[in-house]
C-alpha positions as a Markdown table, in Angstrom:
| # | Residue | x | y | z |
|---|---|---|---|---|
| 1 | Unk | 38.3 | 13.2 | 68.8 |
| 2 | Unk | 36.4 | 10.0 | 68.7 |
| 3 | Unk | 35.4 | 7.3 | 66.1 |
| 4 | Unk | 32.5 | 9.3 | 65.1 |
| 5 | Unk | 34.4 | 12.3 | 64.4 |
| 6 | Unk | 35.0 | 12.9 | 60.9 |
| 7 | Unk | 37.9 | 15.2 | 61.4 |
| 8 | Unk | 38.5 | 18.7 | 60.3 |
| 9 | Unk | 36.8 | 18.0 | 56.8 |
| 10 | Unk | 33.5 | 16.8 | 58.3 |
| 11 | Unk | 31.6 | 20.2 | 58.6 |
| 12 | Unk | 32.7 | 21.1 | 55.0 |
| 13 | Unk | 31.4 | 17.9 | 53.7 |
| 14 | Unk | 28.2 | 18.5 | 55.4 |
| 15 | Unk | 28.1 | 21.9 | 54.0 |
| 16 | Unk | 28.7 | 20.8 | 50.7 |
| 17 | Unk | 25.9 | 18.3 | 50.8 |
| 18 | Unk | 23.6 | 20.8 | 51.9 |
| 19 | Unk | 24.9 | 23.6 | 49.4 |
| 20 | Unk | 22.1 | 24.6 | 46.9 |
| 21 | Unk | 22.2 | 23.5 | 43.1 |
| 22 | Unk | 23.5 | 26.0 | 40.9 |
| 23 | Unk | 20.8 | 28.2 | 39.6 |
| 24 | Unk | 18.0 | 26.9 | 41.9 |
| 25 | Unk | 18.8 | 28.4 | 45.2 |
| 26 | Unk | 17.8 | 25.2 | 47.2 |
| 27 | Unk | 19.9 | 22.4 | 48.6 |
| 28 | Unk | 20.2 | 19.4 | 46.7 |
| 29 | Unk | 18.7 | 17.2 | 49.0 |
| 30 | Unk | 15.4 | 19.2 | 49.4 |
| 31 | Unk | 12.5 | 18.2 | 47.1 |
| 32 | Unk | 11.7 | 20.6 | 44.3 |
| 33 | Unk | 8.3 | 22.0 | 44.0 |
| 34 | Unk | 7.6 | 19.7 | 41.1 |
| 35 | Unk | 8.8 | 16.8 | 43.0 |
| 36 | Unk | 6.0 | 15.0 | 45.0 |
| 37 | Unk | 6.8 | 15.1 | 48.7 |
| 38 | Unk | 7.3 | 11.7 | 50.2 |
| 39 | Unk | 4.2 | 10.3 | 51.7 |
| 40 | Unk | 2.0 | 13.0 | 50.4 |
| 41 | Unk | -1.5 | 12.1 | 49.0 |
| 42 | Unk | -1.7 | 11.2 | 45.4 |
| 43 | Unk | -3.8 | 14.4 | 44.7 |
| 44 | Unk | -1.1 | 16.7 | 45.9 |
| 45 | Unk | 1.4 | 14.6 | 43.8 |
| 46 | Unk | -0.6 | 14.9 | 40.6 |
| 47 | Unk | -1.2 | 18.6 | 41.4 |
| 48 | Unk | 2.6 | 19.2 | 41.6 |
| 49 | Unk | 3.0 | 17.3 | 38.2 |
| 50 | Unk | 0.4 | 19.6 | 36.4 |
| 51 | Unk | 2.2 | 22.4 | 34.1 |
| 52 | Unk | 2.5 | 25.8 | 35.6 |
| 53 | Unk | 0.2 | 28.6 | 34.6 |
| 54 | Unk | 1.5 | 30.2 | 31.4 |
| 55 | Unk | 3.2 | 27.2 | 30.0 |
| 56 | Unk | 0.8 | 25.3 | 27.7 |
| 57 | Unk | 1.3 | 21.9 | 26.4 |
| 58 | Unk | 1.8 | 21.4 | 22.9 |
| 59 | Unk | -1.5 | 20.7 | 21.0 |
| 60 | Unk | -2.1 | 17.2 | 19.8 |
| 61 | Unk | -1.9 | 16.7 | 16.0 |
| 62 | Unk | -5.3 | 16.4 | 14.3 |
| 63 | Unk | -6.5 | 13.2 | 13.3 |
| 64 | Unk | -6.2 | 12.4 | 9.5 |
| 65 | Unk | -9.5 | 12.1 | 7.5 |
| 66 | Unk | -10.5 | 10.9 | 4.1 |
| 67 | Unk | -8.0 | 9.2 | 1.8 |
| 68 | Unk | -5.3 | 10.4 | 4.0 |
| 69 | Unk | -6.4 | 8.4 | 6.9 |
| 70 | Unk | -6.0 | 5.1 | 4.8 |
| 71 | Unk | -2.9 | 3.0 | 4.9 |
| 72 | Unk | -0.7 | 3.5 | 1.7 |
| 73 | Unk | -2.0 | 0.2 | 0.1 |
| 74 | Unk | -5.4 | 1.6 | 0.4 |
| 75 | Unk | -4.4 | 5.0 | -0.9 |
| 76 | Unk | -3.2 | 3.5 | -4.1 |
| 77 | Unk | -6.4 | 1.5 | -4.5 |
| 78 | Unk | -8.6 | 4.7 | -4.2 |
| 79 | Unk | -6.3 | 6.7 | -6.5 |
| 80 | Unk | -6.7 | 3.9 | -9.3 |
| 81 | Unk | -10.4 | 3.8 | -8.6 |
| 82 | Unk | -10.7 | 7.6 | -9.0 |
| 83 | Unk | -8.8 | 7.4 | -12.3 |
| 84 | Unk | -11.0 | 4.8 | -13.7 |
| 85 | Unk | -14.1 | 6.9 | -12.9 |
| 86 | Unk | -12.6 | 10.1 | -14.4 |
| 87 | Unk | -11.6 | 8.2 | -17.6 |
| 88 | Unk | -15.0 | 6.7 | -17.9 |
| 89 | Unk | -16.8 | 10.0 | -17.4 |
| 90 | Unk | -14.5 | 11.6 | -20.1 |
| 91 | Unk | -15.2 | 8.9 | -22.7 |
| 92 | Unk | -19.0 | 9.2 | -21.9 |
| 93 | Unk | -19.1 | 13.1 | -22.3 |
| 94 | Unk | -16.9 | 12.7 | -25.6 |
| 95 | Unk | -19.3 | 10.0 | -27.1 |
| 96 | Unk | -22.4 | 12.2 | -26.4 |
| 97 | Unk | -20.7 | 15.2 | -27.8 |
| 98 | Unk | -19.7 | 13.5 | -31.0 |
| 99 | Unk | -23.3 | 11.9 | -31.2 |
| 100 | Unk | -25.1 | 15.3 | -30.9 |
| 101 | Unk | -22.6 | 17.5 | -32.9 |
| 102 | Unk | -22.8 | 18.0 | -36.6 |
| 103 | Unk | -21.3 | 15.4 | -38.8 |
| 104 | Unk | -17.4 | 15.7 | -38.8 |
| 105 | Unk | -14.4 | 13.9 | -39.7 |
| 106 | Unk | -14.3 | 12.0 | -36.4 |
| 107 | Unk | -18.0 | 11.1 | -36.2 |
| 108 | Unk | -17.6 | 10.0 | -39.8 |
| 109 | Unk | -14.6 | 7.8 | -39.1 |
| 110 | Unk | -15.9 | 6.3 | -35.9 |
| 111 | Unk | -19.7 | 6.5 | -36.4 |
| 112 | Unk | -20.3 | 2.9 | -36.0 |
| 113 | Unk | -18.6 | 2.7 | -32.6 |
| 114 | Unk | -20.3 | 5.9 | -31.4 |
| 115 | Unk | -23.7 | 4.5 | -32.3 |
| 116 | Unk | -22.9 | 1.3 | -30.7 |
| 117 | Unk | -22.2 | 3.1 | -27.5 |
| 118 | Unk | -25.0 | 5.5 | -27.6 |
| 119 | Unk | -27.9 | 3.2 | -28.6 |
| 120 | Unk | -30.1 | 2.5 | -26.8 |
| 121 | Unk | -29.3 | 3.7 | -23.4 |
| 122 | Unk | -28.0 | 7.0 | -24.1 |
| 123 | Unk | -30.0 | 8.1 | -27.2 |
| 124 | Unk | -30.2 | 11.8 | -27.5 |
| 125 | Unk | -33.0 | 13.4 | -29.6 |
| 126 | Unk | -31.5 | 17.0 | -29.7 |
| 127 | Unk | -28.7 | 18.6 | -31.4 |
| 128 | Unk | -25.9 | 20.6 | -29.9 |
| 129 | Unk | -25.9 | 22.9 | -32.9 |
| 130 | Unk | -28.2 | 24.0 | -35.7 |
| 131 | Unk | -29.5 | 20.8 | -37.6 |
| 132 | Unk | -27.9 | 22.1 | -40.9 |
| 133 | Unk | -24.9 | 24.7 | -40.0 |
| 134 | Unk | -24.0 | 26.7 | -42.8 |
| 135 | Unk | -21.5 | 25.1 | -45.0 |
| 136 | Unk | -21.9 | 27.5 | -48.0 |
| 137 | Unk | -21.5 | 30.8 | -48.9 |
| 138 | Unk | -24.6 | 32.4 | -50.5 |
| 139 | Unk | -24.5 | 35.8 | -52.4 |
| 140 | Unk | -27.4 | 37.7 | -53.9 |
| 141 | Unk | -27.0 | 39.3 | -57.1 |
| 142 | Unk | -29.4 | 41.7 | -58.9 |
| 143 | Unk | -29.7 | 43.2 | -62.4 |
| 144 | Unk | -32.2 | 45.7 | -63.9 |
| 145 | Unk | -33.9 | 46.8 | -67.2 |
| 146 | Unk | -33.4 | 50.6 | -67.2 |
| 147 | Unk | -35.3 | 53.1 | -69.4 |
| 148 | Unk | -32.9 | 56.0 | -69.6 |
| 149 | Unk | -34.0 | 59.7 | -69.8 |
| 150 | Unk | -33.9 | 59.6 | -73.7 |
| 151 | Unk | -36.1 | 56.5 | -73.7 |
| 152 | Unk | -33.5 | 54.2 | -74.5 |
| 153 | Unk | -33.6 | 50.8 | -72.8 |
| 154 | Unk | -30.7 | 48.7 | -71.6 |
| 155 | Unk | -30.1 | 45.9 | -69.1 |
| 156 | Unk | -27.4 | 46.5 | -66.3 |
| 157 | Unk | -24.9 | 43.6 | -65.5 |
| 158 | Unk | -25.2 | 41.8 | -62.1 |
| 159 | Unk | -24.6 | 43.7 | -59.0 |
| 160 | Unk | -23.3 | 41.7 | -56.1 |
| 161 | Unk | -25.3 | 43.2 | -53.2 |
| 162 | Unk | -23.8 | 40.7 | -50.6 |
| 163 | Unk | -20.3 | 41.8 | -51.4 |
| 164 | Unk | -21.4 | 45.4 | -50.9 |
| 165 | Unk | -22.7 | 44.5 | -47.4 |
| 166 | Unk | -19.5 | 42.8 | -46.9 |
| 167 | Unk | -17.3 | 45.8 | -47.8 |
| 168 | Unk | -19.6 | 47.9 | -45.4 |
| 169 | Unk | -19.0 | 45.4 | -42.5 |
| 170 | Unk | -15.2 | 45.1 | -42.9 |
| 171 | Unk | -13.3 | 47.2 | -40.5 |
| 172 | Unk | -16.7 | 48.7 | -39.1 |
| 173 | Unk | -16.6 | 48.2 | -35.4 |
| 174 | Unk | -20.4 | 48.6 | -34.9 |
| 175 | Unk | -21.9 | 47.6 | -38.3 |
| 176 | Unk | -25.7 | 48.3 | -38.6 |
| 177 | Unk | -28.4 | 45.6 | -38.4 |
| 178 | Unk | -29.4 | 46.4 | -42.0 |
| 179 | Unk | -26.0 | 45.9 | -43.2 |
| 180 | Unk | -25.6 | 42.5 | -41.5 |
| 181 | Unk | -29.1 | 41.0 | -41.7 |
| 182 | Unk | -31.5 | 42.9 | -44.0 |
| 183 | Unk | -30.6 | 41.1 | -47.4 |
| 184 | Unk | -29.7 | 37.8 | -45.8 |
| 185 | Unk | -33.0 | 37.6 | -43.9 |
| 186 | Unk | -35.0 | 38.7 | -47.1 |
| 187 | Unk | -33.4 | 35.9 | -49.2 |
| 188 | Unk | -34.0 | 33.3 | -46.4 |
| 189 | Unk | -37.7 | 34.7 | -46.2 |
| 190 | Unk | -38.0 | 34.0 | -50.0 |
| 191 | Unk | -36.5 | 30.6 | -50.1 |
| 192 | Unk | -38.6 | 29.4 | -47.1 |
| 193 | Unk | -41.7 | 30.3 | -48.9 |
| 194 | Unk | -40.9 | 29.0 | -52.5 |
| 195 | Unk | -39.7 | 25.7 | -53.8 |
| 196 | Unk | -36.7 | 25.1 | -56.0 |
| 197 | Unk | -38.7 | 26.1 | -59.1 |
| 198 | Unk | -39.7 | 29.4 | -57.4 |
| 199 | Unk | -43.4 | 28.3 | -56.9 |
| 200 | Unk | -45.4 | 29.5 | -54.1 |
| 201 | Unk | -45.6 | 27.0 | -51.1 |
| 202 | Unk | -47.0 | 29.2 | -48.4 |
| 203 | Unk | -49.5 | 32.2 | -47.8 |
| 204 | Unk | -46.7 | 34.6 | -47.1 |
| 205 | Unk | -45.0 | 33.9 | -50.7 |
| 206 | Unk | -46.2 | 37.0 | -52.2 |
| 207 | Unk | -45.2 | 39.1 | -49.2 |
| 208 | Unk | -41.5 | 37.7 | -49.5 |
| 209 | Unk | -41.4 | 38.5 | -53.2 |
| 210 | Unk | -42.6 | 42.2 | -52.4 |
| 211 | Unk | -40.1 | 42.6 | -49.6 |
| 212 | Unk | -37.1 | 41.3 | -51.5 |
| 213 | Unk | -37.9 | 43.3 | -54.4 |
| 214 | Unk | -38.3 | 46.5 | -52.5 |
| 215 | Unk | -34.8 | 45.8 | -51.0 |
| 216 | Unk | -32.9 | 45.3 | -54.2 |
| 217 | Unk | -34.7 | 48.3 | -56.0 |
| 218 | Unk | -33.6 | 50.5 | -53.0 |
| 219 | Unk | -30.0 | 49.3 | -53.3 |
| 220 | Unk | -30.1 | 49.9 | -57.0 |
| 221 | Unk | -31.3 | 53.5 | -56.6 |
| 222 | Unk | -28.9 | 54.3 | -54.0 |
| 223 | Unk | -26.1 | 53.0 | -56.2 |
| 224 | Unk | -27.2 | 55.3 | -59.1 |
| 225 | Unk | -27.7 | 52.3 | -61.4 |
| 226 | Unk | -30.4 | 54.0 | -63.3 |
| 227 | Unk | -28.3 | 57.2 | -64.1 |
| 228 | Unk | -29.6 | 60.7 | -64.3 |
| 229 | Unk | -33.3 | 60.7 | -65.2 |
| 230 | Unk | -33.3 | 56.9 | -65.6 |
| 231 | Unk | -36.1 | 54.6 | -64.3 |
| 232 | Unk | -35.9 | 51.0 | -63.2 |
| 233 | Unk | -38.6 | 49.0 | -64.9 |
| 234 | Unk | -37.7 | 45.4 | -64.0 |
| 235 | Unk | -35.3 | 43.5 | -61.6 |
| 236 | Unk | -34.1 | 40.1 | -61.6 |
| 237 | Unk | -32.5 | 38.4 | -58.6 |
| 238 | Unk | -30.3 | 35.4 | -58.4 |
| 239 | Unk | -28.3 | 33.6 | -55.8 |
| 240 | Unk | -24.6 | 32.2 | -56.1 |
| 241 | Unk | -23.9 | 29.4 | -53.8 |
| 242 | Unk | -20.4 | 27.9 | -53.5 |
| 243 | Unk | -19.4 | 25.6 | -50.9 |
| 244 | Unk | -16.9 | 26.3 | -48.1 |
| 245 | Unk | -13.6 | 24.5 | -48.7 |
| 246 | Unk | -12.8 | 21.6 | -46.4 |
| 247 | Unk | -9.9 | 22.2 | -43.9 |
| 248 | Unk | -6.5 | 20.7 | -44.8 |
| 249 | Unk | -6.8 | 18.0 | -42.3 |
| 250 | Unk | -10.1 | 16.6 | -43.7 |
| 251 | Unk | -10.6 | 14.1 | -46.3 |
| 252 | Unk | -13.8 | 15.4 | -47.6 |
| 253 | Unk | -14.1 | 16.6 | -51.1 |
| 254 | Unk | -16.4 | 19.3 | -52.0 |
| 255 | Unk | -17.2 | 21.0 | -55.3 |
| 256 | Unk | -15.9 | 24.5 | -55.9 |
| 257 | Unk | -18.3 | 25.0 | -58.8 |
| 258 | Unk | -20.8 | 27.7 | -57.9 |
| 259 | Unk | -24.3 | 26.9 | -58.3 |
| 260 | Unk | -26.7 | 29.7 | -59.4 |
| 261 | Unk | -30.6 | 30.1 | -58.7 |
| 262 | Unk | -32.3 | 32.5 | -61.0 |
| 263 | Unk | -35.5 | 34.1 | -60.2 |
| 264 | Unk | -37.9 | 35.3 | -62.8 |
| 265 | Unk | -38.2 | 39.0 | -63.9 |
| 266 | Unk | -40.2 | 41.2 | -61.5 |
| 267 | Unk | -41.8 | 44.3 | -62.9 |
| 268 | Unk | -41.3 | 47.3 | -60.6 |
| 269 | Unk | -44.4 | 49.3 | -59.7 |
| 270 | Unk | -44.4 | 53.0 | -60.8 |
| 271 | Unk | -44.1 | 54.4 | -57.3 |
| 272 | Unk | -41.1 | 52.3 | -56.6 |
| 273 | Unk | -39.6 | 53.0 | -60.1 |
| 274 | Unk | -39.8 | 56.7 | -59.4 |
| 275 | Unk | -38.1 | 56.5 | -56.0 |
| 276 | Unk | -41.2 | 55.7 | -53.9 |
| 277 | Unk | -39.3 | 53.3 | -51.8 |
| 278 | Unk | -37.4 | 55.2 | -49.0 |
């Protein structure tokens, strides 16, 4: 044995150095397939560093856009700006709504502020609802002069025709057009063609009188107001108007006293008096 002889343990140490790594099946001092070979060109080294087929790299996160891409300081500023714009839009829509809506408690209380905001830039020349929404209950009554079969004459009491229509509509899932609108439209037709003193103000005033008279005569005949053998000779129509009560939260005070408008007596033609209206 000489100085270079490692003794009996030298071969074992060499074998240990050349032993494969656990699980790899290759010696520890041999380069792996992923390690670049010493002195190999850069292209080969780069190719060895590329991922093997079937092992995809994790996708890069998508870049943030919009407000999310801003820094926290600018995000707070953008949120405040959007809040201010939203409040301004809500205030504008509310002011315009109160301007075009019918008179109500809010518009009466803050009418001056609403007008200062609306005029002149945002002036509106239209109305959201009807110019004069119904705030009254109008009932149509009729009475008649009857000539009985024995020749006796009598005057009936007032019949509330609107109440009759109301009873026919209540609980009726499919009320007829006649029950809902016939009497109401006939009265509106008459009022629109006569002044408050029942004087004609249009060419259709005579037609409105005839239309309303025919309707009330027909209602009286159906109700048996004349009795057996009786004849309706004259009719008189009136309206009873009462204001709709203000809601509990309103400070408005309205009169609860009914107002009557009494029309003159109308003679009933013979054809109508004898049942000619059907």
